[in-house]
N, C-alpha and C positions, 0 to 999 in steps of 0.2 A: 410833622414827623418827618425826623431826619431818615434818609435811605441807608440801607445797610448794606456795606461793600461786601462783594462775593466772598472774599477772604475769611471775614467776619461771621458770615453764613456756614461758610464749611466748617470752620472752627467750633461753633454753636451746635452744629448737627453732628461733629464727630464726638462732642463732650456728651450729647443727649444720650446717643448711641450706647456709648461706654458706660454711663450710668444705667441706662436700662438693661444692660446684659449684666452690670453687676448686682443689682437688685435680683434679676432672674436666676444668678448663680448663688446667690445667697440664700435666695427661699429652697431651691432645690437641696442646698446643703443641710437645712433644718429639718428635709423630710427622709435627707439620709440617700438621696438620689445623685447621679451624677450624669451627665448629658456630655456627650462627647461630639463633637460640632463638625461636619466634613466640609472638606473646602470644595466649591462649588467652581468649577472650572468655566470662566469664561468663552465663548464662542471665538474661533481664532477670526481675524479680521481676513478678508479675502485678500490676495496677493495682486499687484499690479502688473503687466504685461513684461515689465522692466525686471522686475522681481522672479516671476515665473522662468523668464530666461536664464538667470543669473544662477537660480538653483538648478535649472536642468545641466548647465556648465560645470558646475560644482559635481553632480552627480557623475556625470559622464568621465571628470577627471579621476573621481574615487574609484569608477570601475578599470579605468586605464590601470591607475596605479596598482590596483588589488590582483588585476590579469584574469585569462581565463578559467572557470573553473576545470577543475583536475578530476573530480567525481571519484575522491581516494576513496570513497566510501564503497563502492563494487567493485565487483571482478575484475580483475586484470582483462583477462580475455574477453569480456563483455565490453570493456570501455575501448578496447583496440578493434573491434568491429565496425565497420565503416555503416555510415547511416541508410545506407540502402539494402543492407542485410536483414533476411528474413525475422531473425532475432536480435536485431542492433537494439544499444542502451534505448535510444530514443523511439524507436518502435514498441518495445515492450512498455516503457513508460506511458505511452499513450494507451496501450490496453488496459494496464492498471487504472489509470483514470476513468475510463470507460466502465469498467466492471466496479469500481468502488463506487461509481453513480448508482448502476444497477443495485449493488448491494444495499446502498442506501434506502432507495427506495422498496426493497422487501426487506424493510427492518422489522415489520409486525410478522413476518413470515417465520423469525427464527423458533417462537414458541408456538404457532400455530398448530390447530385442530387437525387439521388436514396433514398428512403423511406425505402428500406431494410437495406440498408449498415449503415444510420442514426441509424435506431430501433435496428440492431446488436452491434454497438457502444455503445449505450446506456447500452443494456443488460449485456455487459461485465464489463462496467465502474460502473454500480451499483452493479454488484455482487462484484467488488474488494472493494467498500467502504463497504459493508456489512460483507465481509470477515475480514477486519479492524476493523469495531465497536463490532464484534465479540469478536476478542481479546482485545478491550480495556474495554469493558462492560461486558464481559460472556454469552451474550444472542445473541442467531442466530435468526435473522431477515429473511433469505432468505430463499424460499422453493426449492433452489436446494443447490447440494453440489458436492465435487470433483472436481479434476485437472482440468475437462474439463466440469465442471457441468452437469456430467453422471448421479448423484445420484438425486432421491427426498428424501425431509424431511419430515417425518410424524410427524404429530404433537401429543401430549399426552397430557392428560386430568390428572391435578392434583389433583385437586379438582371438584367434581359433583357439577350440579346446577340442581334444579327442579323446575317445575311448581306449582301450589299453591296445585292440587289434589296428589301430592307426583310424579309425573310423569317425570322421567330423562329427561334432556332435552340433546340432543345430536347434533353432526354436521358430514355430510359424510366424512369419510377419517381421523375421528381422533380416536385415540387408547384410550380404557377406560379398568381402572381397572376392571371393573366387568363381562365385554362381551368380551374384547379386542377391535380388530378394528372394527370399523362400517363404513360398507359399504352403508350406505342409503337405498335406493328402492329395494335392492336385499335383498328379505327376511326379510324385516323389519316387525315389529308389532306394534298395536297400543301401548302395553305397553312400546314398547323402543322408539317410536316417536309420540310426541302430534302431532293430528291433524290440521293444519289449516284453520280456517273458515274464507272465504270472504263474506262480505256484499252485499247483491244481491241490486244493484243499478238500477234504472231506467233511462234510457236516457232521457232527455227532448227532445223533436224535435219541431221544429219550422216549422207552416203550412203556406206555401204560400198562399198571397193573390191573 
């Protein structure tokens, strides 16, 4: 028996495969069925050290041509803050990453029967939304800050407001440029806080017959 060459064997194998697929297709068409075959991707061969080095060099050149990221999707006043600022872009992005991981671990709490769990989930969810809103708009909406909400945000008055008689309007816990932090009833004077007058009302009572 004469040996079969590799070329002849490959040709016969391909012809047999094509014949088999044609018969299968004809049989399915007779039954009114259509089958769409999906292409199977073969696993990529491992790169050699030389190929890895060349790929890394090409990636470096592409990054240099593209230039540094401008972060144009974020508010300008946030982008301009130095990295060591307590509310810098990099710092807040780190807080968002940590809080999203915490929120993901609390996924089952969203519809929990326990009110405390639902409340905790909502607090973290709103905090993440406020952090992302700050990066986009440059305005801090939340009263908390920090990687784990461990810091309190203090409000600062940038423009004073006055009553008709010239008395400054103040709110407890707000920092003012003339007196600093206003702590409310702890040592306040009438010049700092306008007294609130309440109208005396007489309750109408009904007499039973």
